[in-house]
PDB file of N, CA, C and O in Angstrom:
ATOM      1  N   MET A   1       7.617  -8.114  60.802  1.00  0.00           N
ATOM      2  CA  MET A   1       7.111  -8.679  60.405  1.00  0.00           C
ATOM      3  C   MET A   1       6.667  -7.754  58.470  1.00  0.00           C
ATOM      4  O   MET A   1       5.978  -8.164  57.536  1.00  0.00           O
ATOM      5  N   MET A   2       7.463  -6.478  58.650  1.00  0.00           N
ATOM      6  CA  MET A   2       7.129  -5.224  58.113  1.00  0.00           C
ATOM      7  C   MET A   2       8.120  -6.483  56.645  1.00  0.00           C
ATOM      8  O   MET A   2       7.789  -7.112  55.639  1.00  0.00           O
ATOM      9  N   SER A   3       9.515  -6.193  57.520  1.00  0.00           N
ATOM     10  CA  SER A   3      10.183  -6.261  56.691  1.00  0.00           C
ATOM     11  C   SER A   3      10.524  -7.804  55.943  1.00  0.00           C
ATOM     12  O   SER A   3      11.149  -8.036  54.908  1.00  0.00           O
ATOM     13  N   ALA A   4       9.959  -8.592  56.751  1.00  0.00           N
ATOM     14  CA  ALA A   4       8.902  -9.882  56.311  1.00  0.00           C
ATOM     15  C   ALA A   4       8.404  -9.566  54.438  1.00  0.00           C
ATOM     16  O   ALA A   4       8.834  -9.562  53.285  1.00  0.00           O
ATOM     17  N   GLY A   5       7.860  -9.463  54.824  1.00  0.00           N
ATOM     18  CA  GLY A   5       6.358  -8.817  54.138  1.00  0.00           C
ATOM     19  C   GLY A   5       6.783  -8.240  52.435  1.00  0.00           C
ATOM     20  O   GLY A   5       6.288  -8.363  51.315  1.00  0.00           O
ATOM     21  N   HIS A   6       8.198  -7.449  53.149  1.00  0.00           N
ATOM     22  CA  HIS A   6       8.610  -6.463  52.233  1.00  0.00           C
ATOM     23  C   HIS A   6       9.740  -6.702  51.296  1.00  0.00           C
ATOM     24  O   HIS A   6      10.004  -6.137  50.235  1.00  0.00           O
ATOM     25  N   GLY A   7      10.572  -8.013  52.151  1.00  0.00           N
ATOM     26  CA  GLY A   7      11.188  -9.457  51.160  1.00  0.00           C
ATOM     27  C   GLY A   7      10.225  -9.874  50.236  1.00  0.00           C
ATOM     28  O   GLY A   7      10.135  -9.439  49.088  1.00  0.00           O
ATOM     29  N   PHE A   8       9.369 -10.883  50.845  1.00  0.00           N
ATOM     30  CA  PHE A   8       8.519 -10.815  49.829  1.00  0.00           C
ATOM     31  C   PHE A   8       7.710 -11.034  48.861  1.00  0.00           C
ATOM     32  O   PHE A   8       7.318 -11.907  48.088  1.00  0.00           O
ATOM     33  N   ASP A   9       7.527  -9.437  49.294  1.00  0.00           N
ATOM     34  CA  ASP A   9       6.852  -8.333  47.642  1.00  0.00           C
ATOM     35  C   ASP A   9       8.024  -7.913  47.092  1.00  0.00           C
ATOM     36  O   ASP A   9       7.719  -6.937  46.406  1.00  0.00           O
ATOM     37  N   GLN A  10       9.306  -8.124  47.004  1.00  0.00           N
ATOM     38  CA  GLN A  10      10.233  -8.465  46.412  1.00  0.00           C
ATOM     39  C   GLN A  10      11.082  -9.181  45.853  1.00  0.00           C
ATOM     40  O   GLN A  10      11.743  -8.817  44.880  1.00  0.00           O
ATOM     41  N   TYR A  11      11.189 -10.669  46.598  1.00  0.00           N
ATOM     42  CA  TYR A  11      11.421 -10.762  45.442  1.00  0.00           C
ATOM     43  C   TYR A  11      10.258 -11.470  44.724  1.00  0.00           C
ATOM     44  O   TYR A  11      10.496 -12.375  43.924  1.00  0.00           O
ATOM     45  N   SER A  12       8.840 -11.018  45.033  1.00  0.00           N
ATOM     46  CA  SER A  12       8.141 -11.725  44.132  1.00  0.00           C
ATOM     47  C   SER A  12       8.040 -10.059  43.314  1.00  0.00           C
ATOM     48  O   SER A  12       6.871  -9.901  42.960  1.00  0.00           O
ATOM     49  N   GLY A  13       8.584  -9.291  43.079  1.00  0.00           N
ATOM     50  CA  GLY A  13       8.537  -8.073  42.246  1.00  0.00           C
ATOM     51  C   GLY A  13       9.416  -8.511  40.906  1.00  0.00           C
ATOM     52  O   GLY A  13       9.240  -8.396  39.693  1.00  0.00           O
ATOM     53  N   ILE A  14      10.967  -9.352  42.170  1.00  0.00           N
ATOM     54  CA  ILE A  14      12.172  -9.624  40.850  1.00  0.00           C
ATOM     55  C   ILE A  14      11.196 -10.345  39.746  1.00  0.00           C
ATOM     56  O   ILE A  14      10.571  -9.817  38.826  1.00  0.00           O
ATOM     57  N   SER A  15      11.268 -11.716  40.132  1.00  0.00           N
ATOM     58  CA  SER A  15      11.294 -13.182  39.684  1.00  0.00           C
ATOM     59  C   SER A  15      10.882 -12.791  38.855  1.00  0.00           C
ATOM     60  O   SER A  15      11.658 -12.190  38.111  1.00  0.00           O
ATOM     61  N   PRO A  16       9.068 -12.900  38.355  1.00  0.00           N
ATOM     62  CA  PRO A  16       8.931 -12.154  37.055  1.00  0.00           C
ATOM     63  C   PRO A  16       9.517 -10.858  35.647  1.00  0.00           C
ATOM     64  O   PRO A  16       9.237 -10.734  34.455  1.00  0.00           O
ATOM     65  N   TYR A  17      10.248 -10.251  36.423  1.00  0.00           N
ATOM     66  CA  TYR A  17      11.135  -8.642  36.174  1.00  0.00           C
ATOM     67  C   TYR A  17      12.269 -10.198  35.218  1.00  0.00           C
ATOM     68  O   TYR A  17      12.582 -10.341  34.036  1.00  0.00           O
ATOM     69  N   ARG A  18      12.578 -11.126  36.572  1.00  0.00           N
ATOM     70  CA  ARG A  18      13.524 -12.220  35.788  1.00  0.00           C
ATOM     71  C   ARG A  18      12.920 -12.745  34.839  1.00  0.00           C
ATOM     72  O   ARG A  18      13.396 -12.435  33.747  1.00  0.00           O
ATOM     73  N   LEU A  19      11.878 -13.558  34.803  1.00  0.00           N
ATOM     74  CA  LEU A  19      11.012 -14.327  34.096  1.00  0.00           C
ATOM     75  C   LEU A  19      11.231 -13.662  32.274  1.00  0.00           C
ATOM     76  O   LEU A  19      11.658 -14.080  31.197  1.00  0.00           O
ATOM     77  N   HIS A  20      10.638 -12.435  32.833  1.00  0.00           N
ATOM     78  CA  HIS A  20      10.310 -11.548  31.476  1.00  0.00           C
ATOM     79  C   HIS A  20      11.847 -11.457  30.967  1.00  0.00           C
ATOM     80  O   HIS A  20      12.145 -12.023  29.914  1.00  0.00           O
ATOM     81  N   GLY A  21      12.770 -10.787  31.667  1.00  0.00           N
ATOM     82  CA  GLY A  21      14.066 -10.873  30.710  1.00  0.00           C
ATOM     83  C   GLY A  21      14.394 -11.571  30.341  1.00  0.00           C
ATOM     84  O   GLY A  21      15.320 -11.267  29.589  1.00  0.00           O
ATOM     85  N   GLN A  22      14.078 -13.207  30.403  1.00  0.00           N
ATOM     86  CA  GLN A  22      14.302 -14.765  30.027  1.00  0.00           C
ATOM     87  C   GLN A  22      13.806 -14.562  28.364  1.00  0.00           C
ATOM     88  O   GLN A  22      14.305 -14.823  27.269  1.00  0.00           O
ATOM     89  N   GLN A  23      12.210 -13.788  28.982  1.00  0.00           N
ATOM     90  CA  GLN A  23      11.247 -14.711  27.750  1.00  0.00           C
ATOM     91  C   GLN A  23      12.020 -13.397  26.271  1.00  0.00           C
ATOM     92  O   GLN A  23      11.977 -13.679  25.074  1.00  0.00           O
ATOM     93  N   VAL A  24      12.713 -11.895  26.905  1.00  0.00           N
ATOM     94  CA  VAL A  24      12.802 -11.716  25.989  1.00  0.00           C
ATOM     95  C   VAL A  24      14.428 -12.051  25.538  1.00  0.00           C
ATOM     96  O   VAL A  24      14.962 -11.427  24.622  1.00  0.00           O
ATOM     97  N   LEU A  25      14.934 -12.816  26.090  1.00  0.00           N
ATOM     98  CA  LEU A  25      16.639 -12.542  25.983  1.00  0.00           C
ATOM     99  C   LEU A  25      15.648 -14.226  24.722  1.00  0.00           C
ATOM    100  O   LEU A  25      15.826 -14.031  23.520  1.00  0.00           O
ATOM    101  N   VAL A  26      14.854 -15.475  25.036  1.00  0.00           N
ATOM    102  CA  VAL A  26      14.611 -16.837  24.459  1.00  0.00           C
ATOM    103  C   VAL A  26      13.863 -15.465  23.143  1.00  0.00           C
ATOM    104  O   VAL A  26      13.981 -16.135  22.117  1.00  0.00           O
ATOM    105  N   TYR A  27      13.225 -14.061  22.657  1.00  0.00           N
ATOM    106  CA  TYR A  27      12.530 -13.931  21.882  1.00  0.00           C
ATOM    107  C   TYR A  27      13.993 -13.969  21.235  1.00  0.00           C
ATOM    108  O   TYR A  27      14.501 -14.807  20.490  1.00  0.00           O
ATOM    109  N   GLN A  28      14.439 -12.917  21.708  1.00  0.00           N
ATOM    110  CA  GLN A  28      15.414 -12.434  20.449  1.00  0.00           C
ATOM    111  C   GLN A  28      16.647 -13.322  20.217  1.00  0.00           C
ATOM    112  O   GLN A  28      17.620 -12.968  19.551  1.00  0.00           O
ATOM    113  N   VAL A  29      16.508 -14.555  20.852  1.00  0.00           N
ATOM    114  CA  VAL A  29      17.322 -15.378  20.004  1.00  0.00           C
ATOM    115  C   VAL A  29      16.215 -16.381  19.208  1.00  0.00           C
ATOM    116  O   VAL A  29      16.384 -17.504  18.733  1.00  0.00           O
ATOM    117  N   VAL A  30      15.232 -15.675  19.249  1.00  0.00           N
ATOM    118  CA  VAL A  30      14.182 -16.566  18.128  1.00  0.00           C
ATOM    119  C   VAL A  30      14.803 -16.372  16.803  1.00  0.00           C
ATOM    120  O   VAL A  30      15.332 -16.781  15.770  1.00  0.00           O
ATOM    121  N   VAL A  31      14.243 -15.224  17.775  1.00  0.00           N
ATOM    122  CA  VAL A  31      13.856 -13.790  15.807  1.00  0.00           C
ATOM    123  C   VAL A  31      15.456 -14.067  15.255  1.00  0.00           C
ATOM    124  O   VAL A  31      15.580 -13.905  14.041  1.00  0.00           O
ATOM    125  N   VAL A  32      16.778 -14.490  16.047  1.00  0.00           N
ATOM    126  CA  VAL A  32      17.732 -13.456  15.084  1.00  0.00           C
ATOM    127  C   VAL A  32      17.822 -15.546  14.576  1.00  0.00           C
ATOM    128  O   VAL A  32      17.803 -15.376  13.357  1.00  0.00           O
ATOM    129  N   VAL A  33      17.883 -16.886  14.718  1.00  0.00           N
ATOM    130  CA  VAL A  33      17.867 -17.947  14.853  1.00  0.00           C
ATOM    131  C   VAL A  33      17.210 -17.380  12.826  1.00  0.00           C
ATOM    132  O   VAL A  33      17.808 -17.226  11.761  1.00  0.00           O
ATOM    133  N   VAL A  34      15.398 -17.231  13.371  1.00  0.00           N
ATOM    134  CA  VAL A  34      14.876 -17.119  12.699  1.00  0.00           C
ATOM    135  C   VAL A  34      15.467 -16.372  10.862  1.00  0.00           C
ATOM    136  O   VAL A  34      15.517 -16.903   9.753  1.00  0.00           O
ATOM    137  N   VAL A  35      15.772 -15.115  11.300  1.00  0.00           N
ATOM    138  CA  VAL A  35      16.739 -14.776  10.105  1.00  0.00           C
ATOM    139  C   VAL A  35      17.920 -15.132   9.469  1.00  0.00           C
ATOM    140  O   VAL A  35      18.421 -14.986   8.354  1.00  0.00           O
ATOM    141  N   VAL A  36      18.219 -15.670  10.585  1.00  0.00           N
ATOM    142  CA  VAL A  36      20.298 -16.345  10.075  1.00  0.00           C
ATOM    143  C   VAL A  36      19.660 -17.660   9.064  1.00  0.00           C
ATOM    144  O   VAL A  36      20.546 -17.843   8.230  1.00  0.00           O
ATOM    145  N   VAL A  37      18.227 -18.887   8.717  1.00  0.00           N
ATOM    146  CA  VAL A  37      17.644 -19.311   7.673  1.00  0.00           C
ATOM    147  C   VAL A  37      17.000 -18.986   7.576  1.00  0.00           C
ATOM    148  O   VAL A  37      16.241 -19.831   8.053  1.00  0.00           O
ATOM    149  N   VAL A  38      16.218 -17.953   7.151  1.00  0.00           N
ATOM    150  CA  VAL A  38      15.731 -17.562   6.332  1.00  0.00           C
ATOM    151  C   VAL A  38      16.612 -17.088   4.810  1.00  0.00           C
ATOM    152  O   VAL A  38      16.418 -17.425   3.642  1.00  0.00           O
ATOM    153  N   VAL A  39      17.729 -16.081   5.496  1.00  0.00           N
ATOM    154  CA  VAL A  39      18.934 -15.486   4.991  1.00  0.00           C
ATOM    155  C   VAL A  39      19.920 -16.767   4.071  1.00  0.00           C
ATOM    156  O   VAL A  39      20.539 -16.781   3.008  1.00  0.00           O
ATOM    157  N   VAL A  40      19.605 -17.856   5.288  1.00  0.00           N
ATOM    158  CA  VAL A  40      20.669 -18.789   3.841  1.00  0.00           C
ATOM    159  C   VAL A  40      19.911 -19.478   3.224  1.00  0.00           C
ATOM    160  O   VAL A  40      20.334 -20.054   2.222  1.00  0.00           O
ATOM    161  N   VAL A  41      18.857 -19.598   3.543  1.00  0.00           N
ATOM    162  CA  VAL A  41      17.694 -20.231   2.663  1.00  0.00           C
ATOM    163  C   VAL A  41      17.562 -19.991   1.111  1.00  0.00           C
ATOM    164  O   VAL A  41      17.431 -20.616   0.058  1.00  0.00           O
ATOM    165  N   VAL A  42      17.689 -18.548   1.666  1.00  0.00           N
ATOM    166  CA  VAL A  42      17.704 -17.097   0.513  1.00  0.00           C
ATOM    167  C   VAL A  42      18.624 -17.537  -0.077  1.00  0.00           C
ATOM    168  O   VAL A  42      18.147 -18.034  -1.097  1.00  0.00           O
ATOM    169  N   VAL A  43      20.445 -17.762  -0.068  1.00  0.00           N
ATOM    170  CA  VAL A  43      21.307 -17.643  -0.472  1.00  0.00           C
ATOM    171  C   VAL A  43      21.564 -18.599  -1.063  1.00  0.00           C
ATOM    172  O   VAL A  43      22.253 -18.145  -1.976  1.00  0.00           O
ATOM    173  N   VAL A  44      21.516 -19.444  -1.178  1.00  0.00           N
ATOM    174  CA  VAL A  44      21.289 -21.295  -1.403  1.00  0.00           C
ATOM    175  C   VAL A  44      20.060 -20.792  -2.938  1.00  0.00           C
ATOM    176  O   VAL A  44      20.227 -20.141  -3.969  1.00  0.00           O
ATOM    177  N   VAL A  45      19.214 -21.318  -2.494  1.00  0.00           N
ATOM    178  CA  VAL A  45      18.124 -20.465  -3.914  1.00  0.00           C
ATOM    179  C   VAL A  45      18.918 -19.782  -4.918  1.00  0.00           C
ATOM    180  O   VAL A  45      18.953 -20.252  -6.055  1.00  0.00           O
ATOM    181  N   VAL A  46      19.464 -18.884  -4.673  1.00  0.00           N
ATOM    182  CA  VAL A  46      19.611 -18.035  -5.279  1.00  0.00           C
ATOM    183  C   VAL A  46      21.303 -18.912  -6.237  1.00  0.00           C
ATOM    184  O   VAL A  46      21.628 -19.029  -7.418  1.00  0.00           O
ATOM    185  N   VAL A  47      21.841 -19.267  -5.104  1.00  0.00           N
ATOM    186  CA  VAL A  47      22.722 -19.733  -5.488  1.00  0.00           C
ATOM    187  C   VAL A  47      22.426 -21.095  -6.654  1.00  0.00           C
ATOM    188  O   VAL A  47      22.794 -21.252  -7.819  1.00  0.00           O
ATOM    189  N   VAL A  48      21.564 -21.976  -5.691  1.00  0.00           N
ATOM    190  CA  VAL A  48      21.304 -23.243  -7.114  1.00  0.00           C
ATOM    191  C   VAL A  48      20.566 -23.525  -8.763  1.00  0.00           C
ATOM    192  O   VAL A  48      20.555 -24.374  -9.654  1.00  0.00           O
ATOM    193  N   GLU A  49      19.800 -21.712  -8.315  1.00  0.00           N
ATOM    194  CA  GLU A  49      19.002 -20.821  -9.236  1.00  0.00           C
ATOM    195  C   GLU A  49      20.697 -20.827 -10.337  1.00  0.00           C
ATOM    196  O   GLU A  49      20.821 -21.331 -11.454  1.00  0.00           O
ATOM    197  N   VAL A  50      21.725 -20.126  -9.553  1.00  0.00           N
ATOM    198  CA  VAL A  50      22.650 -19.224 -10.719  1.00  0.00           C
ATOM    199  C   VAL A  50      23.132 -21.103 -11.022  1.00  0.00           C
ATOM    200  O   VAL A  50      22.933 -21.328 -12.216  1.00  0.00           O
ATOM    201  N   VAL A  51      23.529 -22.054 -10.482  1.00  0.00           N
ATOM    202  CA  VAL A  51      24.154 -23.254 -11.356  1.00  0.00           C
ATOM    203  C   VAL A  51      23.188 -23.255 -12.549  1.00  0.00           C
ATOM    204  O   VAL A  51      23.232 -22.836 -13.706  1.00  0.00           O
ATOM    205  N   VAL A  52      22.552 -23.718 -12.002  1.00  0.00           N
ATOM    206  CA  VAL A  52      21.109 -24.657 -12.609  1.00  0.00           C
ATOM    207  C   VAL A  52      21.242 -23.346 -14.358  1.00  0.00           C
ATOM    208  O   VAL A  52      21.197 -23.905 -15.454  1.00  0.00           O
ATOM    209  N   VAL A  53      21.357 -22.093 -14.320  1.00  0.00           N
ATOM    210  CA  VAL A  53      21.506 -20.967 -15.084  1.00  0.00           C
ATOM    211  C   VAL A  53      22.189 -21.339 -16.321  1.00  0.00           C
ATOM    212  O   VAL A  53      21.842 -21.383 -17.501  1.00  0.00           O
ATOM    213  N   VAL A  54      24.149 -21.799 -15.164  1.00  0.00           N
ATOM    214  CA  VAL A  54      24.909 -21.883 -16.073  1.00  0.00           C
ATOM    215  C   VAL A  54      24.634 -23.110 -16.518  1.00  0.00           C
ATOM    216  O   VAL A  54      24.764 -23.223 -17.737  1.00  0.00           O
ATOM    217  N   VAL A  55      24.049 -24.782 -15.515  1.00  0.00           N
ATOM    218  CA  VAL A  55      24.835 -25.405 -16.131  1.00  0.00           C
ATOM    219  C   VAL A  55      23.584 -26.117 -17.880  1.00  0.00           C
ATOM    220  O   VAL A  55      23.771 -27.004 -18.713  1.00  0.00           O
ATOM    221  N   VAL A  56      22.574 -25.226 -17.678  1.00  0.00           N
ATOM    222  CA  VAL A  56      21.628 -24.945 -18.787  1.00  0.00           C
ATOM    223  C   VAL A  56      22.249 -24.321 -19.973  1.00  0.00           C
ATOM    224  O   VAL A  56      22.034 -24.687 -21.129  1.00  0.00           O
ATOM    225  N   VAL A  57      23.170 -23.188 -19.560  1.00  0.00           N
ATOM    226  CA  VAL A  57      23.860 -22.385 -20.989  1.00  0.00           C
ATOM    227  C   VAL A  57      24.662 -23.565 -21.610  1.00  0.00           C
ATOM    228  O   VAL A  57      24.447 -24.005 -22.740  1.00  0.00           O
ATOM    229  N   VAL A  58      25.850 -24.149 -20.537  1.00  0.00           N
ATOM    230  CA  VAL A  58      26.735 -25.299 -21.134  1.00  0.00           C
ATOM    231  C   VAL A  58      25.912 -26.021 -21.598  1.00  0.00           C
ATOM    232  O   VAL A  58      25.477 -25.012 -22.153  1.00  0.00           O
ATOM    233  N   VAL A  59      25.223 -26.826 -21.942  1.00  0.00           N
ATOM    234  CA  VAL A  59      23.743 -27.402 -22.318  1.00  0.00           C
ATOM    235  C   VAL A  59      24.384 -26.532 -23.964  1.00  0.00           C
ATOM    236  O   VAL A  59      25.281 -26.690 -24.792  1.00  0.00           O
ATOM    237  N   VAL A  60      23.462 -25.783 -23.747  1.00  0.00           N
ATOM    238  CA  VAL A  60      22.641 -25.206 -25.053  1.00  0.00           C
ATOM    239  C   VAL A  60      24.307 -25.026 -26.019  1.00  0.00           C
ATOM    240  O   VAL A  60      24.448 -25.341 -27.201  1.00  0.00           O
ATOM    241  N   VAL A  61      25.396 -24.447 -25.111  1.00  0.00           N
ATOM    242  CA  VAL A  61      26.603 -24.600 -26.060  1.00  0.00           C
ATOM    243  C   VAL A  61      26.923 -25.575 -26.662  1.00  0.00           C
ATOM    244  O   VAL A  61      27.450 -25.578 -27.774  1.00  0.00           O
ATOM    245  N   VAL A  62      26.596 -26.681 -25.888  1.00  0.00           N
ATOM    246  CA  VAL A  62      27.783 -28.153 -26.446  1.00  0.00           C
ATOM    247  C   VAL A  62      26.718 -28.657 -27.165  1.00  0.00           C
ATOM    248  O   VAL A  62      26.898 -28.809 -28.373  1.00  0.00           O
ATOM    249  N   VAL A  63      25.905 -28.880 -26.805  1.00  0.00           N
ATOM    250  CA  VAL A  63      24.103 -28.556 -28.438  1.00  0.00           C
ATOM    251  C   VAL A  63      24.675 -28.721 -29.975  1.00  0.00           C
ATOM    252  O   VAL A  63      25.025 -29.584 -30.780  1.00  0.00           O
ATOM    253  N   VAL A  64      24.459 -26.666 -29.758  1.00  0.00           N
ATOM    254  CA  VAL A  64      24.883 -26.004 -30.472  1.00  0.00           C
ATOM    255  C   VAL A  64      26.145 -26.296 -31.282  1.00  0.00           C
ATOM    256  O   VAL A  64      26.174 -26.837 -32.387  1.00  0.00           O
ATOM    257  N   VAL A  65      27.603 -25.680 -30.278  1.00  0.00           N
ATOM    258  CA  VAL A  65      28.938 -26.446 -31.201  1.00  0.00           C
ATOM    259  C   VAL A  65      28.819 -28.204 -31.611  1.00  0.00           C
ATOM    260  O   VAL A  65      29.398 -28.673 -32.590  1.00  0.00           O
ATOM    261  N   VAL A  66      27.708 -29.274 -30.384  1.00  0.00           N
ATOM    262  CA  VAL A  66      28.036 -30.024 -31.762  1.00  0.00           C
ATOM    263  C   VAL A  66      27.002 -29.992 -32.857  1.00  0.00           C
ATOM    264  O   VAL A  66      27.116 -30.810 -33.770  1.00  0.00           O
ATOM    265  N   VAL A  67      26.391 -29.464 -32.861  1.00  0.00           N
ATOM    266  CA  VAL A  67      25.012 -29.867 -34.055  1.00  0.00           C
ATOM    267  C   VAL A  67      26.001 -29.343 -35.489  1.00  0.00           C
ATOM    268  O   VAL A  67      26.280 -30.007 -36.488  1.00  0.00           O
ATOM    269  N   ASP A  68      26.308 -28.204 -35.216  1.00  0.00           N
ATOM    270  CA  ASP A  68      27.551 -27.193 -36.561  1.00  0.00           C
ATOM    271  C   ASP A  68      28.156 -28.294 -36.482  1.00  0.00           C
ATOM    272  O   ASP A  68      29.189 -28.478 -37.126  1.00  0.00           O
TER     273      ASP A  68
END
């Protein structure tokens, strides 16, 4: 009887720990995914801004050359 109770206690003690461990793992994965998405968005925004600046400079140079 004692061992059955102890086994039940062990199981009930281990199960929440496993769930907690899985929850921590899920949170870690979510944090990593969010960080990667933010970094990718920032890089894309920077690249788009650089491309826009280059296009504007090229257009200005072409207009200046054509006008002259």
